[in-house]
Every structure is written in C-alpha cells, then in structure tokens.
N, C-alpha and C positions, 0 to 999 in steps of 0.2 A: 392553433391553427386549425382547426379541425371542424369540418362542417358537414351537415347532413340535411336531407330534404324530405325525409320520410317520417311517418308517425312513430313516436317513441315506444308505443305499446301495441304493435300489430299482433293479430292472432297467430299463435305458433303454428297452426295448421294451414296457414295461408298458402295458396298456390301462386305461381307467377301471375296468372291473370287476376286473381283476387288481390294480390299485392298492388298491381297496377291500379285497380279501382280504388283501393285504399289510399294510395299515394295521391291520386287525383282529387280525392276527397279532403286531403289534409294539407296539400300544397297549393299555393296560389298559382294556378297555371294560366291565369288570365294575363296575357301580354299587355302591358301598358305601352304607351308610346315610347319608343326608344329614347332614353335620355339624351339630351343634347351633348354631342361630343363623344358618345359611347362608340368605341372602335370595334366592338364585337360584331362579327358577321358569320352566321352559321355556315355559310357556303364558301367562305374564304379558305385559302390554303396558303402555306408559306412556300417559298422556293425550296424544292426538294433536291437532295443529293441524287446524282444520277445512279440508277441501278438497273440491271438487266430485267427484262420481263420474266416473271415467274408464273407458271400456270397455277390457277387457283388462288392467286394472291391479289390483294388490293393494297393501297398505301393510305395510311392515315395522313392528316393534314400536316404532320411534321416529317413525312417521308418514310416512316417505319412500315415495314410490310405487315399485313394482316391476312391470316388464312381465312379467306372467304371469297366467293365469286359474286356475292350479292351486293349491288350498289346501295340498296336500302340499309343493309347492315353497316357498311362502312360509313354511310351518312349518319347513322345513329351513333356510331362510335366517335366520329368527329364532333358531333354535337355534344356528346357526353364530355369529351376532352375539354372543349371550350367552356362548358358549364362548370366543370370541376375546377379547372385552373383559374377560371374567372369568378369562382364562388357564386355562380348563378343559381336561380331557383327553379331551373327547368331540367335538371339532370335525370329526373326519375324515368324518362323515356327509355333508359337503358334496360329497365326491367322488361318492358314489352319487346324490345329488340332482342334481348337474350331469349325470351320465351319463343319468339318467332324464328330464331336461328340457333337451335340447340347444338348444331355442329360447329358453331363458331366459338372456339375456346376463349378468345379474348373478350367477346361481348359478355359471356357468362362470368368470367373472372372479374370484369369490371362491375357487374351487377352484385357479385358477392362482396366486393370492396365497398360499394356504396352502402350495403346493409351494415357492414362493420362500422362505418362512420356514424351509425346511430348511437354508439357508446352506451349501450344498455346491456344488461346481463343476458338477455335472450338474443342479442344480435348474432352470435355464432350459429345458433339454431336456425335463424332465418336466412343466414347466408349459405348454409350447407347445401340446399338444393341447387343453387347456382354454381357453387364450387364443384359439386358432384358432376354437373353437366359439363363444366370446363374440363375436369379431369377425364371425362369419357369422350370428349371431342376428338375426332381423328386427326392425326398428323399435325399437331401444333408445331410452329417454328421454335427454334431454340429460345428466342426472346419470349415468346408466349409461354413456353414451358417453364421458364424461370419465373415469370410473373405468376403463373398458377401455383408454383411451389411457394412463392412469397405469400400469396393470399392464403394458401393452406396453412402456413405457419402462423399467420395472423389469426385465422379462425380457431386454430388449435392452441393458441396461447403460447407461442414460442418466439419471442421477439428477437432473440439472437439470430435464429435461422432466417427470419424475415429481413433483418438488417443485412445479412450477408448476401441473400439473393437479390435484393433491390440494389445493393452496391454493385454487384456483378453486372446487372442490367445496365446501370448508368455508365459503368466503365466501358462496356462493350457496345452499347447503343446510346450514345450521349444525347440523341434527340428524342429519347423516350421520356418525355416530360411528365407523364403520369407516374412513372417509376421514381423520377426525381421528387415530385411532390409527395408521394407516399413515403419515400425514404426519408426526406427531410422531416415530415410529420412524425415519424417514429423516433428519429434521433431527438427531436424536440421534446417528445413525451418522456424520453429517457434522460433528458438533461444533457445530452451530448451535442453541444453546439459546434464543436470542432468537426464532428461527423457531418452535421448539416453543411458546413462549408466545404468539406472534402467532396461531397456529392456535387454541389453546384460548381465547384472548380473544374470537375470532370466535364460538366455539360456546357458551360458557358461559351466556350470557344466554338463548339459545333452548332450551338443554337443561338448564336449572337444576333440573328435576325428576328428572334421571337421575344416580344416584350415580357411574356410570362417568365421566361428563363431569367431575365435580369431582375424581375421582382423577387423571385425566389432567392437569387444570389444576394440581393440587397438585404433581405431579412437575415440571412445567415451571416453576412458581414456585420450587421448591427449587433447580433447576439454575441459576436466575438469581439466587440468593442472597437471595431474598425469603422468608426462613424463617418469620416469624410468619404471613404470608399462606398459605404452603404448609401449615403445620400446621393452620390453620383450614380450608382447603379439604379436606385429607385427612379431618379429623374430620367435616366436612359430608358427604363421600362415604360415610363409614362409618355415619353416621346414616341414610342411605338404603339402603345395601347393606353390612351388617356383614361379609359374606364377600368383599368386593372386595379381592383380594390386592395389586392395584396401588396402591390407596389406602393399604393397610397398609405397603406398600413405601415409598411417598412419606413417610409419617409416620416410618418407620424412619430415612430419610435426615435428616429434621429433627432427630431426637434425637441421631444421631451427630455431626452438624455442631455442635450445641450442647454436646457433651460430656455429654449426659444418658444415661449408659450404663445405670445401674440402671433408669431409667424405660423406656429402649428395650427392654431385655431383658424387663421385666415386660409391656410392651405386646405385644411380638411373641409371647411365649409364651402370653399370654392369648388370642391369635387363632389360634394354631397349629392349633386344632381344625378350622379352615375350610380348611386347605391340602391335605388329602388328596384333594380333587377336582381339584387343580391339575395342569397339565402339568409335565413334569420340570423345565423351566427355572424356573418360578415357585416350585415346591415347594422346589427346592434353593437358589434364589437368596434366598428369604426366610430360610431357615436359615443361608445364608452371611452375611447381615447380622447374625444373632444371634451367629455365630462371631466376627465383627469386634468386636462389643461385648466379648466375653470376652477377645480378644487385648489390647484396649486396657485391660482391667482386670487384665492380667498373669495371666490364667487360661488359659494355653496348653493345659493338659490338657483343659479343657472344649471348646476350639476344635478340638483334634485329634479328640476323640471325635465332635464334630459332623461333621467331615470324613468320618470312617469310617461314621457311622450315617445322616447326612442329606444331605450335600452331594455325595458321590461314590458312584455306584452305581445311580442310578435309570435313567438311559439313557446309558450310557457312550459311545455313538457320536454323541451329539448335541453340536453346537458349543458351545452355551451352558453345558451341563453340564461340558464339558472346560475352558472358560475359567474357570468358577468354581472348579474343582479346582486349576488352575494358580495362580490368584490366591491361594487360601487356603493351599496348600502353601508358596508363595513367602513369604508374610507370616510364616508360622510359622517357616520356616527362617531368615529374616532376623532373627527375634527369638532365634535360637540354639536352636531346638527341633530335636531329631533326629527326622526324619520317616521314618527307616527306609528300606524299599524302595519306598515309595509312588511316587516319581518314576518308577522303572522300570516299575511297573504302569501308570501313566498314559501313559508314553511309547509303550506298545504301541498305544494308541488314537490318539495324536497323529501317529503315522507315516502314518496315512491322510490327513492334511492336507498332506503335503509337496508334492504336485503340483497344488495348487489354491490360489487366492487369491480371497477373496470380499469381506471387509471388513478394512481395515487393523487395526482394534482387535483383531479375532479373531487375525489373523496374528501380531501382536506377542506375544500370549500363547502361540500355538503354538510359535514359534521359541524362546522362553525355556524352555518346558516340555521341548521336545526337547533343548535344551542341558543342562538339569538332569538329564534322564534318561540323559545320556551318548550320545545318538544323534547323533554328530558327522556322519556321512554324511547323515542326515536334515536336519540343520541346513544343511549345504552345499547340498543340493538345494532346500530351502525358500528360502534366500537367493537362489539363482539364479533360482528361479521368480518371486519378488517383483521382482527386478531386471528380468526380462524383461517381466512384466506391467505394470510401472510405466510403460512407454513405449507401451502399447496401450490403457490404460483411457481412459474418456471424458475429453475435455479439461477438463471441469468440475472433475475431481478429480485431474488428472494432476500438478499441482505438489505437492499433498499427498503423493502416492505417491512422487514422485522426490526431493523435498526433505526429507520428514519420515519417511515410513514406511520406506523402504529403509535410510537411515542409522540410524534407531532400531532396526530389526530387527538390523542388524549389531551395534549396541551392546549390545542385550539378549542376543544370542547370545554375544558375548564375555563379558559378565557371568556368564551361566549356565555358561560353560566355565571361569571363573576367570581370565580374561584382563582384569584390572581396568583397566590403563592404556589398553588399546584401547577398553574399554567407555566410559571417561570421554571419550576423544577423539571417539568417535562420538556419544555422547549429549549432551554439553555444548551443541553448536550447535542441537539440536532441542528441548531441554527446554521452552522457552517456547512452542513451537508444537504440543505434543502434544494440545491440545484438538482439533485438526483431524482426528485419527484417530478421534474419537468416544469413547463411553463416558462414564459419569458421573464427577463429581469424586471420589467415593469409589473407583471402579474405577481411575481413572488415577493415584490416589495410589500404587499399586503401583510405577509407573515411577519416581516420586520416591524411593521407598524403595530400589529397586535402584540408582539413581544414587548415593544417599547411601552405600550399602554399597561401591560401586565406588570412590568418592572416598576413603573411609577406607582401603581395602585398597591403593589406588594411592599412598598417602602424601600425598594432596592434603588435608591436615588443615585448612588455613584455609578452603578451599571447603566441606569437609564441615561445619565448624563453622557457616558461614553458612547452609547448608541447614537444619541442625537448629534454629538460632535462629529462622529464619523459621517453621518448623513449630511451634515453641513459641508464637510470637506467635499463630498461627492456632488452635492446639489445645493449649493449655498444660496441660490436665488429664491428658495421657498421661504416666505416670511413666517409661516406657521412654525417651522422648525426653530427659528430664532426665538419665538415666543415661548416655546416649550423649554428651550435651554435656559431662558431667563427665569422661568418658573421653577426650574430644578435647582437653581443656585440659592 
C-alpha cells in the first residue's frame, strides 16, 4: 500500500526549500487534463460535524480541527489529504507549506510522514527536520500531538508505539482519515490484517459520506477474506469517488480471489482513464493487477507487454515500483516465459538496496531480484545486512526478522540462483509464517510459487504435488496449475 512522490536518494543535507526544488525536478507536476469521471476536487469539502468556533483553529475537509489561522496552510493540508488518500502525484506541496508555516504542527508532521513513505534507509534522516519543527510547534491539539508522537515513533523505528498512537487517534477522531490510512498501512506491513479492519470499523460509521473511507474499509475486508462485503464496500466507495484508485484496487482483489478474471480485466480497464493522475506506485500497481489477470488466463504476451509499457519505467528508483517489477517478472518466468535481459536491467536499480533494510516484504523481493539478475555479490551483501539488522530492530518485530525474514531471504536467494535444494531447506520452515512479513495475499502468493518451483526442481515431487493440490482447491480456475499437477504425476 505504500506510495511516495519524492526522489529516492535526495541529499541528506537538503533544506525544506532545497527539497521542494528537488521534488519538482523528480515528480511530474504538469497537470494533465482531468481524466473523465475523476471526482477529485482540491477545493471540495465534506459535510462536517458541528463544532464550536475555536480561536486559532481551522478545519480540514473532513471536519477535524487544525491549529493554524492561515487559510493557505489549511488549503495545503486539504490538498495533501486528497492527494495521499487518492494516491495522487501532487502531494509534494506539503514540503513548501510546512516550510512556510513552521508553527503549524500538523503540516510539518505530514511532511515528515511523506518523507518516511520514501522507504529508503535515509528517509528518517530526511524526515527529522520536519518532525523537529512539528515537535517545537506551539500548542498542538490533542489529535495533533498524538499524530506527532506516531510520526516520531515511525522515524525512530518503533512500530508498536506507532500502532498504538494511530489506533488512539482513529478511536477518538474517527474522521481523521490520514491516521486511518497510515495505521492501516502499518498493520498491513506487519501482516496484521485484523488490525487493519479494526481501524476501519472504528471510522466507517463517522465517515460514511467519504468515498476514501469505504475504499480503505474494502481492502481491509478483502484481506480478512470477507469478499462479498469487500466488493460491496469498494463499489460504495466508487459511487462516491469514481476516481479512487485504492477502491478500484480493492475491487480488483475481490475479482482475482473469486477467479472472475474477465470481469476483473473489464473493470480495471474501464477505470484506467483515472490513473494518469496517480503516483508511480498506484499507477503501476493497478496495471500490475491487470497483468496478473492475463497471466492466469494464459496470456503471457499481454502480461509481458504490460510490464514493458505500464509496470516498469515510471519511477525506477522507487521501492514499490521495483517490488512490482520483481514480482511480475518472477511470475512470468515461473510460467516458462523467456523474459530476455529484463532481470539485468532491473538489477541495476536493485543494487541501490543492498546496504539498507526497511521492511521485510520489500527486502525479500530485492534479494530474489538481485539473484535473478546474477548479482551474487549484491546478494551476499544484502543477506549480511539483513542478518545484522535483524538483531537491532525494535523488539516488537525482532522475532519476525530473525525467525522468518532472514531464513526466507536466504531461501529466496538460493532459489533465484538455482540452488533448489537449499531453497527448499530454508523456505520450508517459514512458509506458514510469511504473513508476518506483510504484503497482501496476492503479493505473497509469489513466495508460494517460488517454493513450488524449488520443490519440483529439487525432486521433492510429493511435496510439490501437495502444494499444487492445495492451490487448486483455493483457485481451481487457473489452467496452469492443473498442467503442473499433471506433470508431477
């Protein structure tokens, strides 16, 4: 879930004004014509709950109080909220707004959050000036103080504290949809799908007039296997905000889970006119889902064309774009498709990830991609970094890192390098715990496919057959799985 709009490697000494210039240089800020049917309006607001006038306060578009008297600052915050919740490519304006309003705690906390969405090793360093400004701002409200504490926990690497603070915000201020989005994102990255749903259950009643709230609720429902409810919530979101790409994404998941491939392709392509305003993650990720439908329909040529034209190439330095590329190339190759030199080209960008570790889900993709690109030295360095960092991460996630992430990384690296027996040995003990590394069911299915391939090549035919049989029970409509089962008999 996780999107960013800023350069992956900005200079560590960058000032807010320098960052703004950098952002404008790396993000496509040229507004294209608004796509047909796009519901976003930067100046719109939603019906707000009645509240008494408070001196020195404004209200955001969802009715939450903000400690500022400056209409320009509240306008920038509202724009930021719409861009983040709508996965737009114009959220970087919050940097300039924060720099112009150092006394506005929330603007600076939001700017720090956006920096953290970079998902790079130096993101905390770049977020720190904005966080410091937020902490120094005078008289923040209770809601703002909680958000600052949550952001501070994020910057300092304490996910448990972040979860607790964001949960408190959503419970006390259920129309704070930025806290809901960030809280769901963190639960998602921790593999806590029940936590995602708890948050949206708190918010949905109070924010039932807001399409974004229904879209977030839809994805949480889908990840908890409540497919009919998820589909209904996604369609409700789209009835309020046709251009909400996260609601479209949630609906795509429901169609894939049910094997409704034709309906999924038709639905996604009918909404693709609204994606050109999206940031690189959402633009490429929704097309990634379309590619998965085509793979399951045995239309590998269509999927490979989508890789070249839609999935890889928007922002090659960004984490989520790289993960999507690794995941799609791997699926194609595991279906027997010759992907040419695409691994080598992708590996050039993955090498920048060798000496950092941010989220286990990301790192597992990086190490497999490096292996498939033939970057054996990079694989060794990445595994050493993961092994080292696993013992220094926050205790809340340390067991996942040491007991799941590190052995899974070794197994995926072995699989990528063609060392199938080693891959099976490393992966088998952790397969049942991979939810802990985060990612959606559809995304983590890649690890199951890699494990299946390793089993077959290692001669573990009985185990491979059992894996395929379970997959057929879950998703019997995929013809490729039946061909694999026949091959294993």
